[in-house]
C-alpha positions, 0 to 999 in steps of 0.5 A: 522517454523526456529528457535523454540528457547525459549531462542531466539524466532525471530520476527515474519518478521523473520521467514522462515516457513520449506523450505522442507515442501514446495513443489516446483512445483506450480502445487503441492502447496496449496493456499496460503490462505490456510495457518494459517493467521501468518503463511502467511509471514514465507510462502512467505518468505520460498518460496522466498528463494526457489526463482521462479520454471524454470526447465530449462533442461527439456525436454517440451512437445510438445501439439496441439494448434493450430499446435505443441505447445510446452514452451519456455524456453527464456519465463524465461529470459524474465519474472522472476516472471513466473513458470513452473508446470511440474506436469499440464504442465502449467505456473504459477505468481510467485508473484501472488501466494504469494500476490494476494489475499491481493490485489485483493481479489475481482477480478475472476479466473487468468489461471496464478494462478487457473489451470495454462496457457497453451496457447503456441501460445499466448504468449502475454497471459504474457504481458497483465498479468502483465498488467498496473502499479497499476494491480493485478500483480504489486501490487503483484511484489512490494508487492514481492519485500518488502518483498524479499529484507527486512528493508534495503531499507525502507526510515525509517529504512535509517532514523534511522541508519542516524548520527545526523547531516545528522537528523539535516540537514535531517528536516531542509530540510523537514522543508523548504519543508513544509513551500513551500508545506503550502504557493502552498496549500493555493494559489492553486498552483501546486507543481513541483517534482523539486531540482535546479540543475534540478533532479527529486525529489524524491516525493515519499521517500518525502511523505512516510516521510511527512506522518512518521512525521504526525503518530510521531506527534500526537502519542497516543494522541487524534486529532480533524478532519477536513473535507470539501468537493470540487470540483475540475476543471474537477468536481470532487468530493473531500473531504480533511482531516486536524488533528488538535492535541495539540503538546505534547512538545510546548503545542500548537495547531497544524494543518495538512494537512492529505490528499485528497480522490475524492469521488464518491458522497458528500452522508454520508456513502461515505464521511464517509468511505473516513476519516476512510480510510485516517485514516487507510491508516495513521496509525491513529486510528478513537477511537482517534478521540475527536472531527470534525468539517465541512464546514457547507458553502460545499456541506456537508452542507444536509449529516453532520446530517448523517454523524456526527451519522456515526462516532459517532456510530464508535466514541461516544468521536468525539463530532461535531463541526459546522464552523471551519476554516482550516487557520487562 
């Protein structure tokens, strides 16, 4: 990997695998998971620098597939992730090679990753591979773009480099938004994503910044989790999780709504997994839990003993509180 000098050791996020050691033809590559775990991102950066293998001047051979067919060079223009292996006369997916194991480790075989796709008479399979918005391919593509573009698109990086005036104005708007959001949640009203000019509000950036603010506010301090279960209008079970902690500056007890997650049922193990998933998603360590409370009047009532036992097994210091109020 590049930058081996001990006087100027690069950060992991800057490491790039020696691109000369990486075969460009996808038919000659080893599985990305066969590289050591601490080198995979460097390998990915190396392949991103090499770019997808698209030999546009190659004389693509014809094959007998419901008649004579061959790969069409125009497919490169339509699908930028598409790669062609001269070695195997087959196509592969560049982004799925790099990231599919991270987003869909339990899926079965995929011709665009395993062995290659060569049914030239069925180009509709390219679209089928892409799939819907939450498909493994699109999730892999998102990770590819994030690694390719680095930190320059991160809202946290943009915020860190902003002037103090911009930061102050941002927090004023954020506090106003949080006040409105708390009111709407208390009234059971919807939150519409539009500003005063009618332009679409960037909800993704808002939620990312909100998550960052909660993490910053809690820091490395202890916290209490408050959980409540309810059913939505479609009778689907959902779990709401609130954090309670002491503000380091003011000494006041704070409550922050962390999120809602749908659960398939309200048995103890399912509820515990949902709680831990929300905490990990927000980079909060379960080992910092120092208390937990559940609404004894909810459908969770019959599972409280099992749930508190499961969490106590992982976090012995998470003392149980039988009843609580989410809001004063």
